[in-house]
Backbone bond lengths (Angstrom), bond angles and torsions (degrees), N, CA, C in turn:
res aa  C-N    CA-C-N  psi(-1)  N-CA   C-N-CA  omega(-1)  CA-C   N-CA-C  phi
1 M - - - 1.399 - - 1.486 115.57 -
2 K 1.438 113.63 -43.53 1.384 123.06 179.23 1.540 111.04 -66.50
3 K 1.312 115.52 -34.83 1.473 114.92 173.62 1.504 118.04 -67.45
4 L 1.356 114.51 -35.99 1.421 120.34 173.75 1.537 114.05 -59.90
5 I 1.371 114.63 -47.41 1.466 117.93 178.22 1.516 109.28 -63.05
6 A 1.263 117.43 -41.18 1.497 122.33 179.26 1.527 112.70 -57.70
7 L 1.296 110.98 -45.72 1.532 118.72 177.59 1.527 110.58 -62.79
8 M 1.262 118.10 -46.10 1.429 124.03 -179.78 1.585 111.35 -61.00
9 L 1.364 116.67 -41.22 1.391 121.87 172.91 1.508 114.68 -63.07
10 V 1.220 117.41 -41.05 1.489 123.49 176.48 1.545 109.31 -61.67
11 L 1.326 116.44 -47.87 1.524 120.03 178.46 1.533 110.21 -64.10
12 L 1.318 120.07 -38.57 1.403 118.69 -178.94 1.569 109.16 -70.31
13 L 1.319 118.83 -40.78 1.429 118.46 173.96 1.503 117.43 -62.11
14 A 1.340 115.11 -34.72 1.528 123.25 176.50 1.564 108.65 -65.49
15 A 1.285 113.57 -40.60 1.498 117.81 -179.26 1.471 110.85 -69.11
16 C 1.311 115.01 -34.90 1.513 116.66 179.75 1.509 109.47 -73.70
17 F 1.363 118.81 -36.50 1.408 123.78 179.42 1.539 111.26 -68.00
18 V 1.270 115.72 -31.04 1.511 115.94 -177.35 1.509 105.94 -83.57
19 S 1.186 123.33 -31.94 1.473 124.08 177.45 1.498 111.68 -75.67
20 A 1.289 119.19 -30.05 1.414 121.13 174.06 1.550 116.59 -63.33
21 F 1.262 115.45 -35.11 1.461 121.89 179.76 1.511 108.94 -109.16
22 K 1.277 114.46 123.94 1.483 118.08 177.77 1.422 108.00 -75.88
23 L 1.379 111.46 124.41 1.497 117.37 173.66 1.482 112.07 -87.45
24 P 1.304 120.85 144.31 1.412 117.28 -176.07 1.562 112.49 -69.97
25 T 1.387 113.77 139.23 1.400 121.43 -179.14 1.495 113.56 -89.53
26 V 1.243 119.65 150.92 1.418 125.45 178.52 1.457 110.82 -97.11
27 S 1.413 115.97 129.93 1.436 120.34 177.11 1.520 113.23 -65.55
28 P 1.282 119.07 158.71 1.495 120.87 -178.02 1.519 108.54 -63.08
29 Y 1.360 118.71 -36.52 1.485 120.29 178.96 1.433 111.78 -63.04
30 A 1.398 118.49 -42.53 1.470 124.32 -178.19 1.522 107.62 -71.43
31 Q 1.348 117.17 -33.26 1.427 118.47 -177.98 1.573 110.77 -70.84
32 K 1.341 114.71 -35.95 1.465 119.41 174.82 1.415 112.08 -60.39
33 N 1.399 116.63 -45.41 1.470 119.35 -177.93 1.451 112.73 -68.06
34 I 1.406 118.85 -34.91 1.422 123.22 175.51 1.640 109.65 -62.89
35 M 1.298 113.66 -41.73 1.510 116.55 -179.85 1.568 110.64 -70.96
36 L 1.354 118.03 -31.46 1.485 117.53 178.34 1.520 109.45 -71.32
37 K 1.341 117.29 -40.59 1.422 119.98 174.96 1.498 116.95 -60.72
38 A 1.410 111.84 -36.42 1.482 114.70 175.77 1.478 111.18 -80.87
39 N 1.309 120.62 -0.60 1.440 128.69 180.00 1.522 110.47 61.37
40 V 1.348 116.26 37.84 1.556 121.92 167.93 1.405 111.92 -74.71
41 L 1.331 117.54 -48.75 1.352 120.68 175.63 1.509 114.80 -92.30
42 N 1.241 117.42 126.11 1.468 121.30 -178.89 1.562 109.65 -119.74
43 F 1.329 113.87 103.30 1.441 121.48 -175.29 1.565 110.69 -75.21
44 D 1.292 117.94 -9.45 1.464 117.63 176.49 1.515 111.27 -73.55
45 K 1.323 120.07 -26.64 1.399 123.43 -172.69 1.569 109.48 -87.10
46 I 1.362 115.51 -14.36 1.452 117.70 -175.76 1.566 107.05 -81.63
47 Q 1.327 114.64 122.60 1.524 118.80 -178.91 1.570 111.42 -85.67
48 P 1.330 116.30 133.67 1.526 114.07 178.26 1.521 104.65 -74.95
49 R 1.427 113.02 152.73 1.447 116.62 174.01 1.406 116.93 -73.88
50 I 1.278 120.34 119.74 1.438 127.70 -175.85 1.527 108.48 -79.58
51 R 1.342 114.26 121.88 1.470 119.35 176.37 1.603 104.37 -112.30
52 L 1.346 111.31 122.01 1.489 117.11 -179.40 1.575 104.99 -79.54
53 P 1.387 113.96 154.75 1.429 116.66 176.76 1.551 109.28 -71.39
54 R 1.278 117.21 148.13 1.432 120.79 175.37 1.495 111.83 -58.33
55 C 1.324 113.00 142.44 1.492 121.45 177.20 1.490 110.27 -77.34
56 Y 1.352 112.56 -39.34 1.494 118.37 -173.44 1.549 106.50 -93.77
57 K 1.348 115.93 165.18 1.436 125.17 177.03 1.472 111.94 -107.30
58 E 1.309 116.78 144.73 1.468 122.43 170.84 1.568 107.19 -72.82
59 L 1.214 114.84 129.09 1.540 121.35 -177.85 1.539 110.64 -94.21
60 A 1.254 115.66 119.85 1.486 122.27 175.71 1.527 111.64 -76.14
61 P 1.247 120.79 134.29 1.469 124.35 -178.37 1.537 113.15 -62.34
62 E 1.309 117.86 -25.34 1.452 123.41 -179.53 1.476 110.42 -67.97
63 N 1.334 117.56 -39.75 1.466 119.00 -175.25 1.552 110.98 -114.04
64 Y 1.265 118.17 26.43 1.415 123.32 -179.56 1.638 113.93 -54.20
65 W 1.413 113.99 -58.57 1.306 120.16 -174.42 1.521 113.58 -67.79
66 E 1.354 114.48 -39.95 1.479 116.46 178.64 1.530 113.03 -65.66
67 T 1.386 116.69 -30.71 1.457 119.28 179.86 1.432 108.61 -70.93
68 I 1.425 120.37 -39.75 1.429 123.21 179.90 1.513 109.67 -65.81
69 R 1.287 116.69 -46.67 1.531 119.82 -173.70 1.522 115.16 -73.27
70 N 1.308 117.47 -27.84 1.428 125.10 179.96 1.489 115.32 -86.62
71 S 1.310 114.71 -7.76 1.515 117.42 -179.27 1.467 110.06 -76.22
72 E 1.347 118.59 131.52 1.406 124.36 176.60 1.589 112.91 -76.76
73 K 1.337 113.30 -24.75 1.500 118.92 -174.91 1.554 101.59 -101.54
74 P 1.349 114.81 168.35 1.490 122.38 170.64 1.494 108.08 -64.42
75 V 1.320 117.69 152.10 1.467 123.35 -172.49 1.552 108.26 -120.65
76 V 1.234 117.46 130.30 1.393 126.91 173.74 1.584 112.13 -112.52
77 V 1.269 118.20 116.78 1.559 124.36 -175.95 1.549 110.01 -113.91
78 K 1.271 113.37 123.78 1.496 117.78 176.55 1.512 106.15 -101.43
79 F 1.303 116.39 125.68 1.464 123.71 171.00 1.512 110.31 -97.86
80 Y 1.341 117.83 133.50 1.438 117.01 -171.11 1.545 103.75 -155.32
81 S 1.363 114.90 172.95 1.394 126.29 172.06 1.481 110.65 -135.19
82 Q 1.377 112.13 142.86 1.465 115.56 178.39 1.538 111.48 -68.69
83 L 1.256 118.84 -19.40 1.484 120.32 -179.77 1.506 116.94 -90.63
84 C 1.393 114.82 -5.92 1.412 123.44 -172.86 1.558 109.14 -89.94
85 E 1.373 116.70 121.86 1.394 123.15 179.03 1.575 114.84 -62.10
86 P 1.445 115.25 -46.20 1.436 115.37 -178.96 1.580 108.18 -68.12
87 C 1.280 120.83 -25.57 1.470 123.22 176.77 1.515 107.63 -63.64
88 K 1.334 115.00 -48.16 1.461 117.12 -179.27 1.597 110.81 -62.13
89 K 1.224 113.08 -41.24 1.565 114.73 178.87 1.548 111.50 -66.49
90 M 1.354 118.71 -31.64 1.358 120.37 -175.92 1.559 113.23 -77.46
91 A 1.347 113.70 -22.94 1.519 121.53 -170.02 1.514 112.02 -52.51
92 P 1.304 117.70 -52.00 1.539 114.12 -179.40 1.582 115.89 -63.42
93 Y 1.395 116.52 -32.14 1.430 117.92 177.80 1.614 108.67 -69.72
94 Y 1.280 117.67 -38.85 1.501 116.36 179.89 1.492 107.00 -66.73
95 E 1.300 120.00 -39.92 1.546 124.75 177.34 1.554 106.58 -56.83
96 Q 1.294 114.28 -50.62 1.512 118.12 -177.89 1.542 108.70 -61.93
97 A 1.338 120.79 -42.07 1.444 120.43 178.54 1.494 111.72 -65.90
98 C 1.313 119.33 -32.80 1.415 125.64 175.68 1.520 113.69 -60.30
99 W 1.214 112.97 -46.47 1.532 125.90 179.74 1.561 107.30 -64.18
100 E 1.308 113.51 -43.84 1.501 119.29 -177.70 1.461 115.05 -72.85
101 Y 1.297 117.24 -35.23 1.592 118.22 -178.70 1.462 110.92 -116.47
102 R 1.285 119.43 31.29 1.425 120.07 -174.59 1.587 116.14 -70.75
103 G 1.299 118.56 -22.52 1.499 121.50 173.35 1.473 112.07 -77.99
104 R 1.342 118.72 -23.95 1.436 121.42 -170.50 1.515 113.30 -97.47
105 A 1.269 119.44 -17.33 1.444 124.72 -178.89 1.522 113.08 -150.95
106 D 1.346 119.60 161.59 1.412 126.81 170.33 1.457 113.60 -96.74
107 F 1.216 122.73 124.81 1.496 127.94 -178.07 1.510 113.69 -104.20
108 Y 1.329 116.74 132.45 1.408 123.30 -179.81 1.527 110.10 -136.47
109 A 1.309 119.19 162.58 1.492 124.97 173.21 1.505 107.12 -138.44
110 L 1.378 113.00 147.28 1.428 120.36 179.49 1.557 108.39 -136.90
111 D 1.381 118.95 124.65 1.373 123.01 173.71 1.547 116.45 -70.29
112 I 1.193 121.38 106.05 1.446 124.97 -174.09 1.523 113.96 -64.38
113 F 1.363 111.58 -35.20 1.484 117.85 -179.30 1.470 115.41 -64.39
114 Q 1.340 114.56 -33.94 1.480 120.63 177.07 1.546 112.95 -84.73
115 N 1.313 117.89 -13.73 1.445 124.50 177.05 1.484 113.47 -129.12
116 L 1.256 115.94 71.60 1.557 120.80 -178.43 1.442 112.05 -58.94
117 D 1.288 120.90 -29.64 1.411 123.34 -178.21 1.539 110.35 -55.93
118 F 1.300 118.58 -42.85 1.434 125.11 176.65 1.523 113.95 -60.71
119 Y 1.326 112.73 -35.42 1.463 121.64 -178.19 1.538 107.64 -59.40
120 Y 1.315 116.34 -48.18 1.446 124.37 -178.73 1.525 114.04 -74.33
121 T 1.387 111.96 -38.93 1.487 119.84 -178.07 1.465 113.52 -63.20
122 F 1.373 116.12 -41.19 1.488 121.49 -175.65 1.519 111.95 -99.25
123 R 1.360 114.02 1.91 1.531 118.09 179.93 1.555 110.02 54.07
124 L 1.299 113.25 51.39 1.451 117.42 179.48 1.527 109.36 -93.86
125 Y 1.305 118.42 93.44 1.475 119.93 -175.28 1.481 109.35 -92.33
126 H 1.312 119.86 -6.74 1.457 118.45 173.02 1.553 108.16 -133.75
127 V 1.338 119.74 134.04 1.347 122.58 172.98 1.560 103.31 -120.90
128 P 1.277 117.75 149.50 1.553 129.08 4.70 1.527 110.26 -78.10
129 A 1.310 113.42 149.49 1.436 126.01 -176.87 1.521 107.59 -132.77
130 I 1.297 116.62 145.05 1.430 119.40 171.18 1.441 111.03 -122.82
131 L 1.346 121.90 126.79 1.409 124.58 172.69 1.391 117.34 -107.48
132 F 1.311 121.77 138.00 1.484 124.74 -176.39 1.431 107.90 -113.77
133 Y 1.421 113.55 134.23 1.476 123.76 -177.57 1.453 105.37 -120.76
134 N 1.337 114.08 151.33 1.445 123.15 171.46 1.539 111.31 -150.42
135 G 1.219 119.98 116.01 1.481 123.27 -176.98 1.498 112.11 72.49
136 G 1.370 119.00 23.22 1.447 117.90 176.06 1.502 113.25 96.57
137 S 1.422 118.47 -5.89 1.461 120.76 -176.70 1.511 109.50 -124.46
138 E 1.239 112.49 150.44 1.548 113.00 179.95 1.538 109.73 -77.87
139 T 1.352 109.65 132.15 1.561 114.28 -177.49 1.490 108.65 -105.05
140 S 1.273 117.58 -32.59 1.495 120.66 175.59 1.458 112.53 -158.97
141 R 1.338 113.85 170.60 1.511 118.89 174.38 1.516 108.36 -150.39
142 V 1.323 113.26 157.42 1.432 124.38 175.41 1.437 111.65 -127.44
143 T 1.367 117.25 118.24 1.443 119.94 174.32 1.410 110.88 -119.10
144 E 1.351 115.83 172.45 1.507 122.06 -175.99 1.606 112.18 52.01
145 I 1.320 105.38 53.24 1.521 114.64 -174.90 1.531 110.02 -75.97
146 T 1.333 116.76 133.21 1.338 125.32 167.56 1.531 109.33 -78.43
147 P 1.293 120.59 128.39 1.470 118.52 -173.74 1.649 109.46 -83.47
148 E 1.263 106.59 78.24 1.466 114.57 176.40 1.502 108.53 -137.76
149 W 1.362 115.22 146.65 1.404 121.73 -172.99 1.565 108.98 -65.56
150 D 1.324 124.41 -45.16 1.452 125.02 174.96 1.445 114.10 -54.14
151 F 1.286 125.58 -44.59 1.342 129.63 -175.96 1.554 107.08 -65.59
152 I 1.263 123.25 -50.94 1.409 125.42 -178.33 1.517 112.72 -69.59
153 K 1.313 114.68 -38.48 1.525 116.00 173.72 1.500 113.56 -62.35
154 N 1.327 121.32 -41.69 1.409 127.38 -179.19 1.541 112.46 -64.68
155 A 1.360 113.21 -39.47 1.416 117.23 177.92 1.500 114.19 -69.40
156 I 1.293 119.44 -32.55 1.466 122.99 177.85 1.505 110.45 -76.97
157 E 1.358 116.93 -35.69 1.345 117.60 -179.57 1.525 113.88 -76.02
158 Q 1.304 118.81 -29.82 1.531 122.50 169.15 1.515 110.82 -61.89
159 F 1.340 114.90 -44.00 1.555 120.84 178.24 1.463 108.91 -61.46
160 L 1.355 121.49 -49.07 1.405 122.26 -176.50 1.492 113.40 -71.10
161 A 1.383 117.43 -27.34 1.504 118.15 174.16 1.450 112.39 -75.40
162 S 1.423 118.81 -28.17 1.459 115.89 179.00 1.533 116.44 -75.51
163 I 1.234 120.12 -3.33 1.448 123.97 -178.10 1.465 110.59 -104.17
């Protein structure tokens, strides 16, 4: 029992001694270098995040109509804005649809915020919106899109079934 009390007293004094003197702290940069030298961090095992190229193309307003008219396949155009939250939520689903139906239709996207003329020309009061073209003319459109895979998939399948 006396040894246990003596040990606790030594530990208490050691803790007081350490807290009384400020020990130098190591900067995060130096800490990273120390860990690298000790081979604690191994950057060879860290996989970079792979980003696939976009399946759809950004459509320039200058060649909008000639791209639509010259296409041999049906055309699907997504109108979006970088500031729109539903547009951001819909983006991966549109990308997935593009990869799934890439042989059957051409997929494009147009940022409506940078091209306000298209906003008024097409009377797009809600974004995101998807316009469907066949033979150079608009066949249908979907506005007020709910950013869900089933909704987008069904809209594209209905369009492709109608042609």
